[in-house]
C-alpha positions in Angstrom: 0.0 0.0 0.0 1.3 3.4 -0.9 2.1 5.8 1.9 0.9 9.4 1.3 2.0 12.6 2.9 -0.4 15.4 2.5 0.6 19.0 1.7 -1.7 21.9 2.2 -2.0 24.2 -0.8 -3.3 27.7 0.0 -2.9 28.9 -3.6 -5.1 26.3 -5.1 -5.9 25.7 -8.7 -9.3 27.3 -8.3 -7.8 30.7 -7.3 -10.3 31.3 -4.5 -7.8 31.1 -1.7 -9.4 28.0 -0.2 -7.0 25.4 1.2 -7.2 22.0 -0.4 -5.6 18.7 0.6 -3.3 17.2 -2.1 -1.3 14.1 -2.3 2.1 13.2 -3.8 1.9 13.0 -7.6 2.5 9.5 -9.1 5.6 8.7 -11.1 3.5 8.0 -14.2 1.8 11.4 -14.1 5.1 13.1 -13.7 6.7 11.1 -16.6 3.7 11.8 -18.8 3.8 15.5 -18.0 7.5 15.6 -18.9 6.8 13.7 -22.2 3.9 16.1 -23.0 6.3 19.1 -22.5 8.9 17.4 -24.8 6.2 16.8 -27.4 5.1 20.5 -27.3 8.7 21.6 -27.5 9.3 19.3 -30.5 6.2 20.6 -32.3 7.2 24.2 -31.7 10.8 23.6 -32.9 9.5 21.8 -36.0 8.4 25.1 -37.6 11.8 26.9 -37.8 13.5 23.6 -38.7 11.1 23.2 -41.6 12.1 26.6 -42.7 15.7 25.7 -42.6 15.0 22.5 -44.6 13.2 24.5 -47.3 16.2 26.9 -47.4 18.5 23.9 -47.9 16.3 22.4 -50.6 16.1 25.7 -52.5 19.9 26.0 -52.5 20.4 22.4 -53.5 23.5 22.0 -51.4 25.4 24.9 -53.0 27.4 27.2 -50.8 25.9 30.7 -50.7 27.4 34.0 -49.5 26.4 35.6 -46.2 24.4 38.4 -47.9 22.3 35.8 -49.9 21.7 33.8 -46.7 20.5 36.9 -44.8 18.2 37.7 -47.7 16.8 34.2 -47.8 16.3 34.1 -44.1 14.4 37.4 -44.2 12.1 35.8 -46.8 11.6 32.6 -44.7 8.4 33.4 -43.0 8.1 29.9 -41.4 11.6 30.3 -39.8 10.8 33.7 -38.2 7.3 32.6 -37.2 8.8 29.5 -35.6 11.3 31.6 -33.6 8.5 33.8 -32.4 6.5 30.6 -31.5 9.5 29.4 -29.5 9.7 32.7 -27.6 6.0 32.8 -26.9 6.0 29.1 -25.8 8.9 29.8 -23.5 7.3 32.8 -21.9 4.0 30.9 -21.4 5.8 28.0 -19.8 7.8 30.4 -17.5 4.6 32.3 -16.6 2.6 29.2 -15.6 5.6 27.6 -13.8 6.0 30.9 -11.8 2.3 31.5 -11.1 1.0 28.0 -10.6 4.0 25.7 -10.3 2.8 24.0 -13.5 4.1 23.6 -17.0 1.6 22.9 -19.7 2.2 19.2 -19.3 1.7 19.4 -15.5 -1.6 21.4 -16.1 -2.9 18.7 -18.4 -1.9 16.0 -15.8 -3.4 18.1 -12.9 -0.1 18.0 -11.0 1.9 21.0 -9.7 5.1 21.9 -7.9 4.9 23.2 -4.3 7.5 24.1 -1.7 7.6 21.4 1.0 5.8 23.7 3.3 2.8 23.9 0.9 3.6 27.4 -0.6 3.9 28.2 -4.3 7.7 28.3 -5.1 7.1 31.1 -7.6 9.7 32.1 -10.3 12.7 31.6 -8.1 11.8 28.1 -6.9 10.4 26.6 -10.1 12.2 28.3 -12.9 15.5 29.6 -11.5 16.4 26.9 -9.0 14.5 23.8 -10.1 15.0 24.2 -13.8 17.9 26.5 -14.6 20.2 26.1 -11.5 19.8 22.3 -11.8 20.7 22.3 -15.5 23.7 24.6 -14.9 24.9 22.4 -12.0 24.7 19.2 -14.1 26.4 21.0 -17.1 29.3 22.1 -14.9 29.7 18.7 -13.3 29.5 17.1 -16.8 32.0 19.5 -18.2 34.5 19.0 -15.4 34.2 15.2 -15.7 34.3 15.5 -19.5 37.6 17.4 -19.2 39.0 14.9 -16.8 38.1 11.7 -18.6 36.8 12.7 -22.1 33.4 13.1 -23.7 32.2 9.7 -22.5 32.5 11.0 -18.9 30.3 13.9 -19.8 27.7 11.6 -21.2 27.9 9.3 -18.2 27.1 12.1 -15.8 24.1 13.2 -17.8 22.9 9.6 -17.9 23.6 9.1 -14.2 21.6 12.2 -13.2 18.7 11.1 -15.4 18.7 7.6 -13.9 19.0 8.9 -10.3 16.0 11.1 -10.9 14.1 8.3 -12.6 14.7 6.0 -9.6 13.7 8.7 -7.1 10.4 9.1 -8.8 9.4 5.7 -7.6 10.6 6.2 -4.0 7.3 6.8 -2.1 8.9 7.1 1.3 11.0 10.0 0.0 7.8 11.6 -1.5 9.0 10.9 -5.0 11.3 13.9 -4.8 14.0 14.0 -7.4 17.4 15.6 -7.0 16.1 18.9 -8.5 13.2 18.8 -6.1 15.7 18.4 -3.2 17.8 21.3 -4.6 14.7 23.6 -4.8 13.0 22.2 -1.6 9.9 21.3 -3.7 7.5 18.4 -4.1 5.2 17.6 -6.9 1.6 17.0 -5.9 -1.6 15.7 -7.5 -4.5 18.2 -7.5 -8.0 16.9 -6.7 -10.4 16.5 -9.6 -12.2 19.7 -10.7 -15.7 20.1 -9.4 
């Protein structure tokens, strides 16, 4: 039987200030939310890459000068629309992560990030610490290991961090908190069904 710790969330999904009881989010919900975010990112990135592919096909592999490339890029609507889409998507994700502790994938799965005391971690907790500081920390460790033992060491650190976080998702007694949750003092909770 699964042991549950309850966290109180005073900034609930319904925005009425009412406190609600929430439980720890399941590993499957967290994995699916992450996969949804990756799918959304892939779809957003597809537009500018399609523009680059059209550029390559039009030039049939020939080398062009920098002025011609600039002119062609200005004419590539899909490329610039795609870049604008990436910017908008990034701003939307940061906004929701800061305001609600939820990415788009987490919103769909009805899970959210809270501080371990039940408060909303805000921009600093969810975006700066949990996402950016964690990524920078792993990149620095990977770069140092990569310099010491070569590129395979860098890849090994990234794989090790991924596997450690994956295993931690299934550790109920530790509230399914990953290494980046521990760094940011956060926990991911399942919101109750909407009424």
